[in-house]
PyMOL CGO cylinders between C-alpha atoms (Angstrom):
from pymol import cmd
from pymol.cgo import CYLINDER

trace = [
    CYLINDER, 98.92, 75.48, 111.57, 95.88, 77.22, 112.94, 0.3, 1, 1, 1, 1, 1, 1,
    CYLINDER, 95.88, 77.22, 112.94, 93.98, 79.77, 110.80, 0.3, 1, 1, 1, 1, 1, 1,
    CYLINDER, 93.98, 79.77, 110.80, 94.18, 82.38, 113.51, 0.3, 1, 1, 1, 1, 1, 1,
    CYLINDER, 94.18, 82.38, 113.51, 95.87, 82.58, 116.82, 0.3, 1, 1, 1, 1, 1, 1,
    CYLINDER, 95.87, 82.58, 116.82, 95.29, 84.82, 119.87, 0.3, 1, 1, 1, 1, 1, 1,
    CYLINDER, 95.29, 84.82, 119.87, 98.27, 86.99, 121.19, 0.3, 1, 1, 1, 1, 1, 1,
    CYLINDER, 98.27, 86.99, 121.19, 98.36, 85.86, 124.75, 0.3, 1, 1, 1, 1, 1, 1,
    CYLINDER, 98.36, 85.86, 124.75, 99.63, 89.24, 125.90, 0.3, 1, 1, 1, 1, 1, 1,
    CYLINDER, 99.63, 89.24, 125.90, 97.14, 91.80, 124.13, 0.3, 1, 1, 1, 1, 1, 1,
    CYLINDER, 97.14, 91.80, 124.13, 94.55, 89.30, 123.09, 0.3, 1, 1, 1, 1, 1, 1,
    CYLINDER, 94.55, 89.30, 123.09, 94.70, 90.47, 119.54, 0.3, 1, 1, 1, 1, 1, 1,
    CYLINDER, 94.70, 90.47, 119.54, 93.91, 87.94, 116.68, 0.3, 1, 1, 1, 1, 1, 1,
    CYLINDER, 93.91, 87.94, 116.68, 96.96, 87.16, 114.80, 0.3, 1, 1, 1, 1, 1, 1,
    CYLINDER, 96.96, 87.16, 114.80, 97.65, 85.20, 111.50, 0.3, 1, 1, 1, 1, 1, 1,
    CYLINDER, 97.65, 85.20, 111.50, 100.28, 82.65, 112.33, 0.3, 1, 1, 1, 1, 1, 1,
    CYLINDER, 100.28, 82.65, 112.33, 101.68, 82.80, 108.84, 0.3, 1, 1, 1, 1, 1, 1,
    CYLINDER, 101.68, 82.80, 108.84, 102.35, 86.52, 109.08, 0.3, 1, 1, 1, 1, 1, 1,
    CYLINDER, 102.35, 86.52, 109.08, 102.83, 86.94, 112.68, 0.3, 1, 1, 1, 1, 1, 1,
    CYLINDER, 102.83, 86.94, 112.68, 105.74, 89.42, 113.40, 0.3, 1, 1, 1, 1, 1, 1,
    CYLINDER, 105.74, 89.42, 113.40, 107.01, 87.24, 116.28, 0.3, 1, 1, 1, 1, 1, 1,
    CYLINDER, 107.01, 87.24, 116.28, 106.50, 83.73, 117.90, 0.3, 1, 1, 1, 1, 1, 1,
    CYLINDER, 106.50, 83.73, 117.90, 107.87, 81.91, 120.82, 0.3, 1, 1, 1, 1, 1, 1,
    CYLINDER, 107.87, 81.91, 120.82, 107.82, 78.40, 122.01, 0.3, 1, 1, 1, 1, 1, 1,
    CYLINDER, 107.82, 78.40, 122.01, 106.72, 77.65, 125.81, 0.3, 1, 1, 1, 1, 1, 1,
    CYLINDER, 106.72, 77.65, 125.81, 106.19, 74.20, 127.42, 0.3, 1, 1, 1, 1, 1, 1,
    CYLINDER, 106.19, 74.20, 127.42, 106.00, 72.74, 123.89, 0.3, 1, 1, 1, 1, 1, 1,
    CYLINDER, 106.00, 72.74, 123.89, 103.34, 75.04, 122.58, 0.3, 1, 1, 1, 1, 1, 1,
    CYLINDER, 103.34, 75.04, 122.58, 103.97, 78.00, 119.97, 0.3, 1, 1, 1, 1, 1, 1,
    CYLINDER, 103.97, 78.00, 119.97, 102.46, 81.26, 120.69, 0.3, 1, 1, 1, 1, 1, 1,
    CYLINDER, 102.46, 81.26, 120.69, 102.21, 84.06, 118.18, 0.3, 1, 1, 1, 1, 1, 1,
    CYLINDER, 102.21, 84.06, 118.18, 102.42, 87.75, 118.72, 0.3, 1, 1, 1, 1, 1, 1,
    CYLINDER, 102.42, 87.75, 118.72, 101.20, 90.85, 117.00, 0.3, 1, 1, 1, 1, 1, 1,
    CYLINDER, 101.20, 90.85, 117.00, 104.50, 92.67, 117.75, 0.3, 1, 1, 1, 1, 1, 1,
    CYLINDER, 104.50, 92.67, 117.75, 107.94, 92.07, 119.24, 0.3, 1, 1, 1, 1, 1, 1,
    CYLINDER, 107.94, 92.07, 119.24, 107.01, 93.89, 122.31, 0.3, 1, 1, 1, 1, 1, 1,
    CYLINDER, 107.01, 93.89, 122.31, 104.30, 91.38, 123.16, 0.3, 1, 1, 1, 1, 1, 1,
    CYLINDER, 104.30, 91.38, 123.16, 106.77, 88.56, 122.68, 0.3, 1, 1, 1, 1, 1, 1,
    CYLINDER, 106.77, 88.56, 122.68, 109.31, 90.20, 125.00, 0.3, 1, 1, 1, 1, 1, 1,
    CYLINDER, 109.31, 90.20, 125.00, 106.65, 90.79, 127.75, 0.3, 1, 1, 1, 1, 1, 1,
    CYLINDER, 106.65, 90.79, 127.75, 105.31, 87.20, 127.27, 0.3, 1, 1, 1, 1, 1, 1,
    CYLINDER, 105.31, 87.20, 127.27, 109.04, 85.77, 127.67, 0.3, 1, 1, 1, 1, 1, 1,
    CYLINDER, 109.04, 85.77, 127.67, 109.62, 87.82, 130.84, 0.3, 1, 1, 1, 1, 1, 1,
    CYLINDER, 109.62, 87.82, 130.84, 106.56, 86.26, 132.55, 0.3, 1, 1, 1, 1, 1, 1,
    CYLINDER, 106.56, 86.26, 132.55, 104.72, 83.67, 130.51, 0.3, 1, 1, 1, 1, 1, 1,
    CYLINDER, 104.72, 83.67, 130.51, 102.68, 82.48, 133.45, 0.3, 1, 1, 1, 1, 1, 1,
    CYLINDER, 102.68, 82.48, 133.45, 101.16, 85.84, 133.85, 0.3, 1, 1, 1, 1, 1, 1,
    CYLINDER, 101.16, 85.84, 133.85, 99.70, 85.77, 130.50, 0.3, 1, 1, 1, 1, 1, 1,
    CYLINDER, 99.70, 85.77, 130.50, 98.75, 81.97, 130.41, 0.3, 1, 1, 1, 1, 1, 1,
    CYLINDER, 98.75, 81.97, 130.41, 96.99, 82.00, 133.89, 0.3, 1, 1, 1, 1, 1, 1,
    CYLINDER, 96.99, 82.00, 133.89, 93.46, 82.20, 132.29, 0.3, 1, 1, 1, 1, 1, 1,
    CYLINDER, 93.46, 82.20, 132.29, 94.21, 79.09, 130.07, 0.3, 1, 1, 1, 1, 1, 1,
    CYLINDER, 94.21, 79.09, 130.07, 93.33, 75.61, 131.09, 0.3, 1, 1, 1, 1, 1, 1,
]
cmd.load_cgo(trace, "trace")
């Protein structure tokens, strides 16, 4: 497990061990600072992942 993860919605640094929310998408786990960010991500994941890769 990584030491820190970046919330793909708000770009906040999140500790995966204590993240309030997480979601799986295309085989990768994403961590979120709040449930609202997870909900936004799940509605349109590509919007938030467009900058990756």
